[in-house]
N, C-alpha and C positions, 0 to 999 in steps of 0.2 A: 515509119517512126522518124524524128525528130528532135537532135539534142536529147533521144535518149526517152521521148515521151511517145506514149504507145496512142495515146488522144483516146482511152479507153472510152470517157464518158462519152464522146460524142459517136463511138458505136453502140454502146448500151443504149445511149437515147433512142437512136433508130428503131433498136429492138423493144424497148420502151413503147415507141411510136406504132410500130408495129401489132403488138399489144392489145392498144386502144383501136387500133382500124379491126380487129379481128377479135372485140370483147367475146362479142354473145358466142360464137363458134369457140374459143375457150372456155366461156362461161367464165369470166373474169366479171367485175364490175370498176367502172370509173369514174370518179367524184373529185371534186377541188374542194383543199380543207381550208379552215377560215383563213390561212394566210396568202393563198391564191397556189399553197403545193396541189400535185398529183398526184393521188392515190387509187393506185391499181391493188385492189383485192384480188388474190387468186386462189382461197380458202377460206377465210375467216366467215365471211357471210353469206357464202357463192357455193357452189359446188366442185368448181375449177376442173381441171383437168389435167392428165400424164404431159399435155402439149404444152401447157400453161407451165407445168414445173421445167420442163427441157428451156423453154424461152426464160425461165426466170434464170435460170442455171447459166443460160448463155450470157444471158446482161451483169452476171453477174462477176462474168468472165471481162467483160469489156469487149467482149467481142473475139476475141483470140483463142477463143476454144471453139472446140467441135463435139456438139455431146449427141445421141442418138440413145434412142430407144429401138433392142434388140431384141431375138428369142434365141435363148443358148440350147439347142437343141439337147445338148450333154447334158444339161441340166433335168430332171426330171420332174424336180418337187418345184424349184423354183429358178424357171427357164428364162422369166422376164428382168434384159438384163440394161442398166444400165452404162452406157461406154462415154468415156469424156477420152479426148486428145488436144494437145497442144503443139505450135513447136515456137510458142515464145512459153514456156511452160512457169519462167519464173515473174514473170509480169503479169500473166494471165492469173494465175494462183493465188501468190502471195502480194503483188501487188496490185490485187483486185478482188478474188472470193474472199480470201481470207474472213471469216468473222469473227474480227480483232477489235473495231473500236466499241466500248460501250455505251451507249445511249441510255445507260437506267439511272432512274430517278424519280422522287415525286410517286413511288409504287407502280412505276411501267419499270418493264427489264427487257431489254433486248440488247443484241449483239448487232452492229453491222458491218455490214459486209458489202461488195460490188464497187467499183468503179469511183465514186466519192470518196472512199478511202484515202485516193493517192492525191487527189484536191486541198486535203485536211492535214493529211500529214502530221497526225497527233502521234502517232505510235510511234513504240522505239523501233520495230520491225523496219521504218522505213529509213534509218541509218544507216541500212547496211544496201536497201535499195537506190540504185546513182540514176535516178528518172526523173520527173516530175511532169504531170499530167497537164492541158490544156485545157478547157472547154468552157464556153457558153452556158450550160448547163450541167446538172449530176444525178446521179442514180446510185439509189441505195436500195438492199433488200433486207429485208427484216423476217424473220423468223417467230411472227405473233401472229397473237388472233384479236390484234387492235391495230388502230391505223396511229401513228406519232400522235403523240399531244403536241400541243402547241408549244412547248418547252423547249423539246427535242428537236423541232422542225428550226428552230432561232437557233438551237448550239450548229447545228448539221448547215447553217446557213451561213456561221460565224466563221465557220474554222474552212469553208470550204470559198470561200469570201465570195458567194453568189446572191440576189435577191431572192428569196423564198417560194416567188411563184417561178425558178428555174430548178425547182428541185424534184425529181420522179420518186418514191414511194413504192418500189415492188412488194406486197407481204403478204406471207399465208404459214397458218401453225405448223406443227411439225405433226400434227394428225390428219391432215387434209391431203389428196392427194398428188397437188403440185410443191407442198411444203416435204413431202415425203421424197419425191423425185430429185428437188433441187438441194437437198443432204446428202443422199446417196450418189450423187456428183458433183460430190467433195472428194472422190475416193485418189484422183490424182494431187489434187490440193493437199488433204493431211501427209503422202508422202514425200511432197516437197518442202511441206512448213516440218516432220521430218527431221529431213534430210537437213533442214537449216538446224533445227536443235543440234544434229547431230556434227555440225559444225564439217560441212564436207563444203565443198566451196560451191555455193548454187547458181554463179557463173559457169559453171561447167555443166551443168543440165540445161543440153538444147532441144530436147523433144521429149515425149513422155504420152503414153497411153493406159489409162485404168480403168475398170470397169467393177462392176458389183451387182448381184442382184436387187431385184425392187421389190421390198416388201408389202404383203398388205397394210396400207392405213390401220391404224385402231383408235377408238376415241379416248380412251383414257392417254394420258398426255408421257406418264411413265415410261409404261408398253411400248409407244410409239416412238418415243425418244431411243428407247433401247434396240427396237426393231431397226432404227435406220444406222446405229453406231454400228450393231451385231456384222450389219449387211458388208460394211466394210472390213471391220474388224476381221471377222471369219469367214467373209465369203469373197473379200475385194483381190483384185489381181494388179498389179503396176509393170509396167518396163518401162525404163528412165536409159535415155541414151546422154554420156557424159563424156567431155574430154579428161584429158589427163592421165596419168598411170594408170595401169591395167589393177596394180595393187589397190587402188584407193575406192576402184570400182568396187571389187570384190568385197571390200570392207563394206564399203556402201550395201551392197547387197545380205551380206551377212546382217546388219545391224537393223536396217529398215521394216522387215516385217513383224506384225503388231506382238509377236508369241515370244519375244525379246523385253518385252514387260512383265514387270511383276506381279502385275493386276491380271496379265491374262488369263484365261483358264477359266472364266464363268461368266452367265449371259452381262450383258452391261447394267441392265436394271440391278441386278444383285448388284454389281457394284458399285452403282450408284447408292446403293440403300446401304451399302458398309461405310463409305465413305458420311452417309447422314446428309446426302442430298447435297453436298460440298465439291460441286465438280472440279474444282482446280486441287482438290486434294488425292483426285485421281491421277496416277501416273501419266504423266503428257507423252510418253514414249507408246501410252497404249493406239493411241490416235493412230492406225496408219493399216493399209492392205493386209491381207492375211497370208499374200504370194509376194512378193518381188524378185523384179529380171532387171540387171542394170547390165549395158551392152557398152563398153568403153569402144568408143569409134575409131580412134587414135591405132589399136590395137586387134581389132576385130573380137577378142574375148568377150565374151556374153557367161554372167554367175548368176544363177539361181537357190532362192532358198524360200522355203515357209510353203506350208502348203492351203487349201482349204477345208476346214473344219467342219464338216457335213453334220455332226454328231451335234457341234454351240449352235449349226442353224435349226437342226431340227428342236432347240429346246427352245430358240429365241421365235423364231418367224413362225414356226409353227405349220 
């Protein structure tokens, strides 16, 4: 790091280049767009793979996260688990991975995530993040079934200050294997985002790890979206290591789990229908892991709240 910059895009570009080299093994395709942009399809017109989703997630964190697929032998029905950890969680999760850049327009809908956001810095969130990325190329991840149209590519180029041929877009729909993996790999990110919403001083979060079960992909978009959200909301666990007073750590642990939300208690698919498809009408405090552990490293105390809700997982994940 230099002057607060983690050079997220440089690391993400190396990950994307590795995906290009391993395209056949990962079952992804690589193409050049009309403006010279690089397009990596990890699940739209290709089968993709779990490994492709893991690499997408690593790229989305600018290489500052370690993401693993593992078997949780204590879970009989959903043992396949995606674990994510970072020793730079604020930059990795909020500075890069969070899907906060609205790139919709002209019939195209997508929220951009990944380190290209740290170059563009067009979101209010960056007012609280005291660093800037520097890079000769940029990587953006899109949860979508189609590559970005020319207008979006040009918008990203203008915002990042880079030529279009220096942009790489990784994309996969929610219904795909890779799409499912990279969404469930946001279990740490949603915890960081909620901590920020709760006005916890995020600079005091120094390390973190989270995990959630990997649901089966589903061809129906609403069902697939419900499963990936419920995997975290009702099946996710997070542990954060924080500086500062033990009482602040205790309060964060008490408020962090998803059960503190007014909308908790139903499958996400039903909640989404209840609000007539208006994602932003849903209580934002719902988007967090089911169980939280917060360790105050200055005092050595640890606080635990929340629980895995097997009944809700049964309803949603099947």
